[in-house]
Chimera marker file (.cmm) of the C-alpha trace (Angstrom):
<marker_set name="trace">
<marker id="1" x="124.431" y="137.552" z="39.529" r="1" g="1" b="0" radius="0.5"/>
<marker id="2" x="120.870" y="138.825" z="39.546" r="1" g="1" b="0" radius="0.5"/>
<marker id="3" x="121.399" y="142.525" z="40.143" r="1" g="1" b="0" radius="0.5"/>
<marker id="4" x="118.059" y="144.213" z="39.481" r="1" g="1" b="0" radius="0.5"/>
<marker id="5" x="119.070" y="147.825" z="40.089" r="1" g="1" b="0" radius="0.5"/>
<marker id="6" x="122.025" y="150.018" z="40.835" r="1" g="1" b="0" radius="0.5"/>
<marker id="7" x="122.736" y="150.743" z="44.482" r="1" g="1" b="0" radius="0.5"/>
<marker id="8" x="122.270" y="154.240" z="45.876" r="1" g="1" b="0" radius="0.5"/>
<marker id="9" x="125.246" y="156.041" z="47.371" r="1" g="1" b="0" radius="0.5"/>
<marker id="10" x="123.983" y="155.245" z="50.896" r="1" g="1" b="0" radius="0.5"/>
<marker id="11" x="123.551" y="151.571" z="50.008" r="1" g="1" b="0" radius="0.5"/>
<marker id="12" x="127.091" y="151.488" z="48.613" r="1" g="1" b="0" radius="0.5"/>
<marker id="13" x="128.517" y="153.154" z="51.750" r="1" g="1" b="0" radius="0.5"/>
<marker id="14" x="126.709" y="150.676" z="53.990" r="1" g="1" b="0" radius="0.5"/>
<marker id="15" x="128.010" y="147.763" z="51.918" r="1" g="1" b="0" radius="0.5"/>
<marker id="16" x="131.569" y="149.127" z="51.979" r="1" g="1" b="0" radius="0.5"/>
<marker id="17" x="131.453" y="149.174" z="55.780" r="1" g="1" b="0" radius="0.5"/>
<marker id="18" x="129.893" y="145.708" z="55.919" r="1" g="1" b="0" radius="0.5"/>
<marker id="19" x="132.506" y="144.269" z="53.554" r="1" g="1" b="0" radius="0.5"/>
<marker id="20" x="135.267" y="145.846" z="55.642" r="1" g="1" b="0" radius="0.5"/>
<marker id="21" x="133.975" y="143.965" z="58.691" r="1" g="1" b="0" radius="0.5"/>
<marker id="22" x="131.934" y="146.542" z="60.599" r="1" g="1" b="0" radius="0.5"/>
<marker id="23" x="128.754" y="145.497" z="62.373" r="1" g="1" b="0" radius="0.5"/>
<marker id="24" x="125.372" y="147.121" z="61.816" r="1" g="1" b="0" radius="0.5"/>
<marker id="25" x="125.849" y="149.216" z="64.972" r="1" g="1" b="0" radius="0.5"/>
<marker id="26" x="129.354" y="150.296" z="63.978" r="1" g="1" b="0" radius="0.5"/>
<marker id="27" x="128.156" y="151.194" z="60.490" r="1" g="1" b="0" radius="0.5"/>
<marker id="28" x="125.279" y="153.214" z="61.939" r="1" g="1" b="0" radius="0.5"/>
<marker id="29" x="127.699" y="155.064" z="64.196" r="1" g="1" b="0" radius="0.5"/>
<marker id="30" x="130.104" y="155.812" z="61.334" r="1" g="1" b="0" radius="0.5"/>
<marker id="31" x="127.284" y="157.220" z="59.205" r="1" g="1" b="0" radius="0.5"/>
<marker id="32" x="125.469" y="158.950" z="62.103" r="1" g="1" b="0" radius="0.5"/>
<marker id="33" x="122.339" y="156.923" z="61.379" r="1" g="1" b="0" radius="0.5"/>
<marker id="34" x="120.177" y="154.561" z="63.425" r="1" g="1" b="0" radius="0.5"/>
<marker id="35" x="120.717" y="150.817" z="63.535" r="1" g="1" b="0" radius="0.5"/>
<marker id="36" x="117.151" y="150.405" z="62.272" r="1" g="1" b="0" radius="0.5"/>
<marker id="37" x="117.889" y="152.448" z="59.148" r="1" g="1" b="0" radius="0.5"/>
<marker id="38" x="121.015" y="150.376" z="58.423" r="1" g="1" b="0" radius="0.5"/>
<marker id="39" x="118.970" y="147.162" z="58.794" r="1" g="1" b="0" radius="0.5"/>
<marker id="40" x="116.416" y="148.601" z="56.366" r="1" g="1" b="0" radius="0.5"/>
<marker id="41" x="119.134" y="149.588" z="53.879" r="1" g="1" b="0" radius="0.5"/>
<marker id="42" x="120.593" y="146.080" z="54.070" r="1" g="1" b="0" radius="0.5"/>
<marker id="43" x="117.180" y="144.558" z="53.359" r="1" g="1" b="0" radius="0.5"/>
<marker id="44" x="116.895" y="146.710" z="50.236" r="1" g="1" b="0" radius="0.5"/>
<marker id="45" x="120.419" y="145.782" z="49.138" r="1" g="1" b="0" radius="0.5"/>
<marker id="46" x="119.697" y="142.071" z="49.638" r="1" g="1" b="0" radius="0.5"/>
<marker id="47" x="116.635" y="142.443" z="47.421" r="1" g="1" b="0" radius="0.5"/>
<marker id="48" x="118.534" y="144.362" z="44.733" r="1" g="1" b="0" radius="0.5"/>
<marker id="49" x="121.382" y="141.832" z="44.724" r="1" g="1" b="0" radius="0.5"/>
<marker id="50" x="119.029" y="138.825" z="44.953" r="1" g="1" b="0" radius="0.5"/>
<marker id="51" x="120.805" y="137.741" z="48.138" r="1" g="1" b="0" radius="0.5"/>
<marker id="52" x="119.275" y="135.813" z="51.008" r="1" g="1" b="0" radius="0.5"/>
<marker id="53" x="121.757" y="136.957" z="53.663" r="1" g="1" b="0" radius="0.5"/>
<marker id="54" x="123.957" y="139.951" z="54.392" r="1" g="1" b="0" radius="0.5"/>
<marker id="55" x="126.989" y="137.734" z="53.843" r="1" g="1" b="0" radius="0.5"/>
<marker id="56" x="125.781" y="136.733" z="50.393" r="1" g="1" b="0" radius="0.5"/>
<marker id="57" x="125.043" y="140.390" z="49.579" r="1" g="1" b="0" radius="0.5"/>
<marker id="58" x="128.514" y="141.394" z="50.782" r="1" g="1" b="0" radius="0.5"/>
<marker id="59" x="130.125" y="138.739" z="48.606" r="1" g="1" b="0" radius="0.5"/>
<marker id="60" x="128.163" y="139.799" z="45.530" r="1" g="1" b="0" radius="0.5"/>
<marker id="61" x="128.931" y="143.461" z="46.211" r="1" g="1" b="0" radius="0.5"/>
<marker id="62" x="132.640" y="142.729" z="46.645" r="1" g="1" b="0" radius="0.5"/>
<marker id="63" x="132.779" y="140.640" z="43.458" r="1" g="1" b="0" radius="0.5"/>
<marker id="64" x="131.000" y="143.348" z="41.478" r="1" g="1" b="0" radius="0.5"/>
<marker id="65" x="133.345" y="146.037" z="42.763" r="1" g="1" b="0" radius="0.5"/>
<marker id="66" x="136.481" y="143.953" z="42.158" r="1" g="1" b="0" radius="0.5"/>
<marker id="67" x="135.313" y="143.263" z="38.612" r="1" g="1" b="0" radius="0.5"/>
<marker id="68" x="134.564" y="146.941" z="38.026" r="1" g="1" b="0" radius="0.5"/>
<marker id="69" x="137.672" y="147.964" z="39.540" r="1" g="1" b="0" radius="0.5"/>
<link id1="1" id2="2" r="1" g="1" b="0" radius="0.2"/>
<link id1="2" id2="3" r="1" g="1" b="0" radius="0.2"/>
<link id1="3" id2="4" r="1" g="1" b="0" radius="0.2"/>
<link id1="4" id2="5" r="1" g="1" b="0" radius="0.2"/>
<link id1="5" id2="6" r="1" g="1" b="0" radius="0.2"/>
<link id1="6" id2="7" r="1" g="1" b="0" radius="0.2"/>
<link id1="7" id2="8" r="1" g="1" b="0" radius="0.2"/>
<link id1="8" id2="9" r="1" g="1" b="0" radius="0.2"/>
<link id1="9" id2="10" r="1" g="1" b="0" radius="0.2"/>
<link id1="10" id2="11" r="1" g="1" b="0" radius="0.2"/>
<link id1="11" id2="12" r="1" g="1" b="0" radius="0.2"/>
<link id1="12" id2="13" r="1" g="1" b="0" radius="0.2"/>
<link id1="13" id2="14" r="1" g="1" b="0" radius="0.2"/>
<link id1="14" id2="15" r="1" g="1" b="0" radius="0.2"/>
<link id1="15" id2="16" r="1" g="1" b="0" radius="0.2"/>
<link id1="16" id2="17" r="1" g="1" b="0" radius="0.2"/>
<link id1="17" id2="18" r="1" g="1" b="0" radius="0.2"/>
<link id1="18" id2="19" r="1" g="1" b="0" radius="0.2"/>
<link id1="19" id2="20" r="1" g="1" b="0" radius="0.2"/>
<link id1="20" id2="21" r="1" g="1" b="0" radius="0.2"/>
<link id1="21" id2="22" r="1" g="1" b="0" radius="0.2"/>
<link id1="22" id2="23" r="1" g="1" b="0" radius="0.2"/>
<link id1="23" id2="24" r="1" g="1" b="0" radius="0.2"/>
<link id1="24" id2="25" r="1" g="1" b="0" radius="0.2"/>
<link id1="25" id2="26" r="1" g="1" b="0" radius="0.2"/>
<link id1="26" id2="27" r="1" g="1" b="0" radius="0.2"/>
<link id1="27" id2="28" r="1" g="1" b="0" radius="0.2"/>
<link id1="28" id2="29" r="1" g="1" b="0" radius="0.2"/>
<link id1="29" id2="30" r="1" g="1" b="0" radius="0.2"/>
<link id1="30" id2="31" r="1" g="1" b="0" radius="0.2"/>
<link id1="31" id2="32" r="1" g="1" b="0" radius="0.2"/>
<link id1="32" id2="33" r="1" g="1" b="0" radius="0.2"/>
<link id1="33" id2="34" r="1" g="1" b="0" radius="0.2"/>
<link id1="34" id2="35" r="1" g="1" b="0" radius="0.2"/>
<link id1="35" id2="36" r="1" g="1" b="0" radius="0.2"/>
<link id1="36" id2="37" r="1" g="1" b="0" radius="0.2"/>
<link id1="37" id2="38" r="1" g="1" b="0" radius="0.2"/>
<link id1="38" id2="39" r="1" g="1" b="0" radius="0.2"/>
<link id1="39" id2="40" r="1" g="1" b="0" radius="0.2"/>
<link id1="40" id2="41" r="1" g="1" b="0" radius="0.2"/>
<link id1="41" id2="42" r="1" g="1" b="0" radius="0.2"/>
<link id1="42" id2="43" r="1" g="1" b="0" radius="0.2"/>
<link id1="43" id2="44" r="1" g="1" b="0" radius="0.2"/>
<link id1="44" id2="45" r="1" g="1" b="0" radius="0.2"/>
<link id1="45" id2="46" r="1" g="1" b="0" radius="0.2"/>
<link id1="46" id2="47" r="1" g="1" b="0" radius="0.2"/>
<link id1="47" id2="48" r="1" g="1" b="0" radius="0.2"/>
<link id1="48" id2="49" r="1" g="1" b="0" radius="0.2"/>
<link id1="49" id2="50" r="1" g="1" b="0" radius="0.2"/>
<link id1="50" id2="51" r="1" g="1" b="0" radius="0.2"/>
<link id1="51" id2="52" r="1" g="1" b="0" radius="0.2"/>
<link id1="52" id2="53" r="1" g="1" b="0" radius="0.2"/>
<link id1="53" id2="54" r="1" g="1" b="0" radius="0.2"/>
<link id1="54" id2="55" r="1" g="1" b="0" radius="0.2"/>
<link id1="55" id2="56" r="1" g="1" b="0" radius="0.2"/>
<link id1="56" id2="57" r="1" g="1" b="0" radius="0.2"/>
<link id1="57" id2="58" r="1" g="1" b="0" radius="0.2"/>
<link id1="58" id2="59" r="1" g="1" b="0" radius="0.2"/>
<link id1="59" id2="60" r="1" g="1" b="0" radius="0.2"/>
<link id1="60" id2="61" r="1" g="1" b="0" radius="0.2"/>
<link id1="61" id2="62" r="1" g="1" b="0" radius="0.2"/>
<link id1="62" id2="63" r="1" g="1" b="0" radius="0.2"/>
<link id1="63" id2="64" r="1" g="1" b="0" radius="0.2"/>
<link id1="64" id2="65" r="1" g="1" b="0" radius="0.2"/>
<link id1="65" id2="66" r="1" g="1" b="0" radius="0.2"/>
<link id1="66" id2="67" r="1" g="1" b="0" radius="0.2"/>
<link id1="67" id2="68" r="1" g="1" b="0" radius="0.2"/>
<link id1="68" id2="69" r="1" g="1" b="0" radius="0.2"/>
</marker_set>
């Protein structure tokens, strides 16, 4: 799957919200963070999961967590 590093707790929280269907703005609101920070976190997650899109990152995150789970 190409995972190069473990995700931080913030990265995991952001991905949990994304996988559950929340938008960037909704995720930012839930975590009391800025939209810009969430976009930055998603860029880091995409890099760590070797994903080209947020959707691909969400799928890889969900598969990893279902397998671990």
